[in-house]
N, C-alpha and C positions, 0 to 999 in steps of 0.2 A: 504494500500500500504506500505509505509515506517512506520511500527508500531514502529520502534526504533527511529524514528525521531519525535521530539516534534511537535504535532498537525498537522503532515503531511505537514508542510509548505514548505518543500524543494523538493517536488516531481518534480516540474518544473526544479529545478537544476539538479536532476538526469537525466531528459531527455536531458538537455543541455549537460551533460557529456556523456550520453550513445548514444544520437541520433544526436547531433550537433557537439561536439568537434571532429575534424578529427582524432585525435589519437585513438579514440575508435575503428574506423573501420580499420585504416591502420597501427597504431603503437602500443604503449604499451610497458611495461617494457621489455618483452622478444622479441619484434619485432623490436627494434631499429637497430639491426645489419643488417636488411634486406636491408636498403638503405644507409649503412654506407660508404659514399664517402666523404673523407675529402677534396678533391680538389674542390674548388669553393663553399665551405659552405657559406650559407647566414648568419648563426649565430651559436653560440655554447652555450651549457649549461654544466657546469663542464667539459669543453673541448670537449664534444661530439657534432659533427656537426649536423646541420639541413640543408639538401641539397636542391637544386633547385627542384628536383623531388618530394621530400616530400612536399615542399611548394605548388607546382602545384596541387598535389593530394588533399591536405588540402583545397585549394581554390575551387576546383571542388566540394568537399564534402560539403563545407559550402554553396555553391550555391544550391546544390541539397536539403539539409535539409531545407533551407529557402524557397525554392520553395514548398516543401511539407507542410511547416507551413503556408505560406501565399496564396498558390493556384495559379491559372492562372494569377492573376494580377501582380505577382512578376516578375520584370525585372532584370536579372543578371547583366545588364550593370551598375546598380547603385553601384555595388561592385567593378567594374573594374576601381578603382581610386587609387591614391597614398595612401589616407587615408585607403581605404578598404584593400589594399594589406598589409599595415603596421599592420592593425588590425588582419589579418589572421596570420601573423608571430608572433605577440604578443601573440595570443592565443596558438600557438604551443609552444612558449617559456614557457609560464606559465604552460601549461599542462606537459611539460617535467620536469620543476622544481618541480611541484607537485608530479610527479611520483618518482623523486629522493627522495623527502621528505618521501614518503610512504615507500620506500625501507628501510629507517632508522627507521621507526616507529614500525615495527614488528606487525602491525595491522592484524587481521585475519577475513576473511569472511567465515562463515561456509557453508557447502553444503545446509543446510536447508534455510539459509538466501538467498543464490543464487537462489534456487528453488522458494522461495517466490517472489523475485523480478521479475524473468523471467515470472512467471505465471501471473503477473499483467500488463505486457507491452501490450498495445493495438495492436501493430503490430503482436503479436503472438496469438491473440484471434480470435475465430470464434464463433458466437452466445454467446458471453460473457463468453466463456470458453477457457482455454489454448488449442491451437491446435499444436500438435507435428509436423504436416505436414507444417503448416505455419512457425513454428520455424526453421525447417530444410531448407525450401526454402529460408528464409531470410538469414540464415547463409551461404548457398551456394552462394547466390547472392553477398555476400560480399567477396567471394573467400577464405573462411576460413573453417577449420574443427570445429566441435562443441567444442572440448577441447580448441582450440585457442580462439574461441569466448568467451567461459565462463571464460577463464583466463583474458581476457580484461574487462569483466564485473566485475570480482572480483577486478581488479586493480582500476577501476573507482569507485566502492563502497568504497574502502579504501580511495581514494581521497575525496569522499563525506564525509566520517567520519571525516577526518581532517578539512574540511571546516565547517562542522556542529559544531564542537567544538568551532571554532572561532565565528560563528554566535550566538550560544547559550550563549556565554559569554558577549554579548552586553547588556548594560544597558542604560537607559535614565533617568537621574535625574529628579525628579518632578519639580524642579525650572526651569530647562531648558525647559521642556515641556510647563510649564505655560507661560514662556517668549515667546516662539515660537507662542503659541496660541494668545497672545496679538498682536504680529506682524502681524499674518495672518488675524486678525480681523480688523486691522486699515482700515479706509475708507477715501476717499477724493472725494469731489465733483469737477468735472473738466469740462472745455469746451476746445475744440481743434480747431486748425487752421493748416490744412495740406498744406505744400509747396511741390507739387507733381513733380516727375521726368518728367512726360509727358509734362508739361508746358515748359520744357527747352530743349526738344529734337530738336526742330527746330534750336536752337542756338549751338547745339553740333556738330561742324564740325570735321570730321575725314578724314585725307588724306590717299592716297594710300600707302605712305611711312610708316605711322603709322600702317596700316594694315599689311604690309609686315614685319615690325619689330616685331610685336606681334606674327606673324606666326613663325618666326625664333626662338623666345624665348620659344614658347609653342608648339613645334611640337608634343610632346607626347600626347597633348590633342586631336590631330587630327589623331591619329594612329588607323588603323583598325586592330584588332587582327588576328593572324593566324587562318585560318578556312578551312574547307573542305566541299565539296559536296559529299554526300554518298548515296548509295542505300542499302537497308536492307530488310531482311526477318524476320518475326515473326511467330513462331510456337507455337500455344497454343490449348487448347481443343476446344475453340470456332471456330477456323479456321478448325479443323477437323470435327466438328459437321455438318456444312453445312446444306443441306436440305434433308439428307438421310431419306427415308421413315421409318415409325415406324409401326410395326404390330398392328392391332386393338386389338388383344388378349392381347398384352403387355400393351396397354393403359388402357384397362378395368381392368386388374389385378393390375396395379399400383394405379388406382383410388380406388379400393376396399381396398387395403392395407393402403392407406393414406387418408381415408375420413376425418380424424380429421384435416388435413391441409386445407381442402376446406370448412369447416363449421364455423359457428358462435356459440360459446358456449352459454348456457342459461344465460340470463341477468336478474337481478332482480332490482326493484326500491323500495327503502324503505325510510321512515322518522324515525328520532329518537329524543329522548330527552336525553341530556347528562348532568349529574350532576357530577361535579368534586370536590374532597376533597379540602377544603380551609385550608391552614396551615397543611396539612397532616392528617386532622381529617376525617378518612374514615367512622367512625360510624355515624357522623353527616351527611355526604354526603349520606349514605345509607338511613337514615331516610327521607331525603328530596326526594330521589328517590322513596321511598315507598309512600310518600304522593302524589307525582306527578302521580304515577301509579294508586293510588286510584282515583284521580281526572279524569284520562283518562277513567277508567272503569265506573265511574259514568256518564260521559258525553263523549262517544266515538267520537262524532262529533267535540269536542273541542281540538282534539289532536294538530292541527296546532297552535291554540291560546296558548295552554299550552307550546308548544315548544318555541314559540316566547318569552313568558314571563319568562320561567325558564331554558331553555337549555343554557349550557355554551359553546356550539360549535359555535365559531364566524363565521364559514363558512356556516352553515346551519340554525341557529336559525332564522334569518330574513326571511327565506323561509319556515317557519313552520316546520323546521327539515328535509326538503327534501334533500336527498343525491344524487338523480338522479339514473341512471342505473349503475350497476357494475356487474362484473363477479367474478368467484372464483379466489382467490389469490390477490384481490384488497383491502380487508379489513383484520383487525387483526382476527386471527382464532376464538376466542370465538364469536365475532360479526358475522362472516361469517357463522359459524355453525348454529347459531340460525336463521339468515336471510334466509338461504337456507332450513330450516326445516319448516318454516311457510307457511301457505296457504295464497293466496291473500286475503287481508282485515284483517288478523289476527294481534293481538298485542301480543308481548312477555311479559314475566315477566321481572324482573331486570337482566340485563346481565353485569357482571363485566369484564372490560378489564384494560389494563395499563393506559387508559385515564380517567377512572372513571366508573360511573354506567349509563347504557343505558336502555331506553325503546324503543323497535323497533316495527314499524308497517310496514308490507309488503304491498305496494300499487299497484304493477304491476309486471307481469312476461312476459318476452319474451322467448319463448321456443327456444331450440337449432335448428339451421337450417344447412343443407348441400347443397352446390351448386350442381346443376346437372352436369353430365359428359360433356354435350355439352358446358357448360359455361367455363369449365376448361381444355378442350381437348388440346388447343394450348399450354397452360402452361405445361401440362404433356408431350406432344410430345417434347417440348424444353428440358425438364428435362431428358427424356430418351435419346435424341440425345447427350446431354452433358455427360451422364453416359457412353454411348457407346464410345464417343470420348476420355474420360479419360482412358478407357481400351485400346484404340488404341495408346494413347500418348507415352507410353514407347517404342513401336516398331518404331513409327514415329520419336521420338527424336533420336534414334540411327541412323536412316537413315539420318536425318537432320545433325547430327554431322559429320557423315562420309562423306556425299556428299560435305558439305561446306569446309571440310578439304582436301579431296582428289582431288577435282576440284576447287582449291582455286583461280583461276583466274576469276571465274564467279559465281553468285548466281543462274543463270538460271537452271542448272541441278537439284538443290534441289527444286526450285520453280515448275518446270515441274513435277517432280516425286511426290511431295506431294500436288500439286494443290494449291500452295500458290501464292500470288501476290507480286511482287517486288515493294517496296515503295521507294521514294527518299526524302531526306532532305538536303536543302542547308544551308550554313552559320552556320555550326556546329563548335563551338570554343572549346577551352580547358575548358571553363566554362559551356559547354553544350548548350542548346537552351532554349528559353522562353517556359514556360509551355503551353501546348495546352489543352484548356478546353475539358473535356469529352474524352480525348485521354489517352491511357496508356502511362506511362513514359518509353520510350524505351532507351533513352540515359542516362543511369545510369553512375555513376563514373567508373565502370569497363568497360563499353562499350566505354566511351570516352577515357579511358587510352589505350584500344586496338586500337582504330581508329587512335590515334596519335603515335602509335609505329612505328619504322623504317620499319618494314615489311609491315604494312598497307599503310604508306605514300609513301615509295620509291618503293616497289614492287607491290603495288596495289593488295595485296592478301586479301582474305576474313579473317575477324576475326574468332577466334574460336567460337563455339556455346556457348553463355553466358546465364546463367539462370538469368532472371531479375524479376522473381516472381514465384508463385506456378504454376507448369506445363506450364511454358512460357520460350521459348528460343529465342534468337535473334542472327543473324550473319549479319555483315555489311561489306561494301567494299567502300573504298575511290575511287571516280571517278575523283575528281579534288582537288588539294591542292593549297591553296593560302597562301604564307608567310605573316607575319605581314608587313604592309606598311603604309606610311604616305599619307593621302589624299592630292592631289595637292592644291596649293593655290587658283586657280580659283574656285575650288569646294567649298571651305569654306570661300571665301572672304566675301560674304554677311553676313554670320554668325559672322565673326570677326568684321565687320564694325558695325553691330547691337550691339554687346557686348561693343565695345569701345564707341559708342554713348551713351549707357546706363551709362557707367562709367563717361563720361564727363558731361552728364546731371545730374547725381547724385552729382557731385562736385558743379555744378552751383546751384542746389537746396539747398545743404548744405550751401553754401555761402550766398544765399539769405535768407535762414531761420535764420541763425545766425545773419544776419544784422537786420531782422525784430524783432527777439527776443530782441536784444539790444534796439531797438526803444520802444518796449512795456514795457520793464523794466523801461525806463526813463519816458514814457508817456503812461500809460495803455489805451487801446481802446477795444471796443466790436466788431469792424469791422471784419467780416469773421468768427467769433467764432461760433461753433456749440451750440445747446441747451445743458444744463448741464446733465451730467450723474455721477453716483456714482460708483467708482471702488475700488477694494481691491485686495490683493494678492490671495485671495481665489476666487474672482469673478472679473477677469480683464476686462470683457466686450469687449474682442477683442483688448484691448490695447497692443501694442507691448511691449515686456518685458523691453527693454532698456528705453523706455519712462515711463513705469509703475514704474520702480525703481526710476527715477528722481522725479516723482510725489510723491511717498510715502516717499521719503527722506526729503521732505519739512517739516519744523517745523510748528506745528499747530499755534504757536504764531506769525508767520511771514506771515500769509495769509491775503488777496489774493496776489498771486505772479505768475510769468510766468516761465516756464521751457521749454526746448526743447531737442530733440534728433534726431540724424540721424538714419533712419530706412532703412535697406537694402531692395532694390527693390521698395520702396515707395517714398522716398525722405526725407524731414526734417519735423518733426511734432512739433508744438508749443502747449503747454497746459497751460491754465490758471487754477491754483489750487485755487478754490474759497473758500472752507471750509473743515475742518476736521470733521469727524463724528465717533461716537462709533459704532462698529458693534454689531449685535444682539448676545446675550449670547448663547453659545452652549448648546444643550441638553446633558444629560449624554451619550446617545448613540453616538452622534456626537463626543463628547470628547474622548470616548473610541476608536472610529474608527480613530480619528486623532492621538492618542497615538500609535496605532498599525502601522499606516503609517510612523510616525516618527521613530519608532523602526526599521522598515524595512530599512529606509534610513540610520539610524545609523549602522545597521548591514552590509549594502552594503559598507559603508565607511570603516568599520573594515575589511571587506573582501578585499577591495582594498589595504588597508595598509598591510594586510597579504601577498597579492600577491607581493607587492613591496619588502617586506622582503624576500620572496622566491627568487626573481630575484637576489637580492644582495647576499644572502647566497649561491646560486648555480652558481655564476659567469656568469650570462647571458651576452653575448656579441653579438652585431649585427654588422656584417662585411660590410653590404651595407647601407651607410648613408641614402639613400632615403627610406629605410624600417624602420627607427627608428621612434618611436612615436613622439619624440620631434621635428623631422625634418618636421613633418606634420603641425605644428602650423603656422610657417611663410608661408608655401605653401598654407595653407587653407586661410590665410588672403589675400594673393595675388590673389588667385582665386576668392574670394568674391569681391574683388575690381574690377575685370574685368568682372563681370557678369552684 
């Protein structure tokens, strides 16, 4: 993939830039003028504004990409928070500042490099090969021409080159790594005493006045977003295929032409003895292989025994060298050539491969088989219908596009003409809808943008026919629009009361826990303590992080002692730190893995520092206080306290 990037380690970053960062699809160096509205800008970079519209598009795109990444379980509501909105804007600001930095850098991405990157993107591949049709469909679905799309890829690759330079300059001093290892290996034997919130809920009285006051202060928490109810039509090859009859002659001809698809290739089963060169001494290895071959020829029935004793293949030696069944293309070529030339029961001479020297015995042959026509008829008929539908799609797409545009007050004419079914979807927001398992993603960012346009919302007109995938068009129409609104107090009263009771019970639990801790420090007791467990930073055993930090901060020469911590959602937990222990020494492999992980963390810190430098260098300014990152810290603390 990224052959110019060390060890291919930043491929995920490329996908973050290319497939997640909203600027990839909607903005870019040459696309900023598209939405250049200075009035009401949320933020600026070098004086250039980021508008509300840009922000909303970026938010929708972020939801869409995360939905594709995490699948049907992803709920976009988790991002519809002050912190989530601030993160979207922060990503836009960083991307814009990085783009400005690229402008100054004069970095160049060659055509060859661009082709190489595009050819390896999974979204553009079919049967593990680059598909021009998939590529064109993807670009069209984003509402761009190929030159526009490729310019944005170039821009993002230049950004990647800047970031990679920062990451590759990261170093981790050996002394720092060793010190971190010692810290991670520290262990403590502890017993715990939880003071749980649940025990104090009956004492947590909350009045109606407190509920009403909380509601007034946190109305945004109870706001339902703007949403629409829509009906929509999807035109694709599958819809056109239907159950149209397929001629018997066509079925037979297709079967004869594609018999290879409906058969099982010849499979062979073999055993082998592998002798590998030790220290690169191939001559000595070959002598050992010749000796093993002589032993096999002298006693053919002892092949499995000799393989167990002498073969250096860890995967097959214990099984007497048995490799199981394999087809062509599954073994290295020299091995395959010999294995497929032997007769059943025959033993080869010495076969050299990159792995060493092999002695091969062919033990079984499964001849090639072809499924009968009757068994694959339904599959062939589906394939032929799909092919016919794809041929009809171009004509149907033109009709679909014209009908939904010319008779824009209804989808029914297009549905009747093409035999399509009108579907409905309620509660579509500007962030889209929750992913539906096993359903095609209809409400892409382009469709959402069209649905919330003035023409669609105010005039109730069909959207234009929008390509959402290969040979797939959709047109939608708003049938009901609901502005953003705050849920009434009566509807959320029970939820608020529960939240406030939890808050009050947490305070009572903390107070009781602190009092009990003070007693235990004065007069230690075993009452209520759990059996002892051993914890460390590497193996916390489910210990809450705040309490784990308190436990591991205790000095080994001051034990036993008691510590405590307030744990969100649980209450107050007291721990008796009984003894300190030394952790088991790491193996070289574990130490290397730890060093790599630490280096990645250090690189991430350098990347964050570089990002902060970019923000400062390019005059990043946020005009909406509630969208600033630093504004979210006290807000987050307040929200946590009320949960």
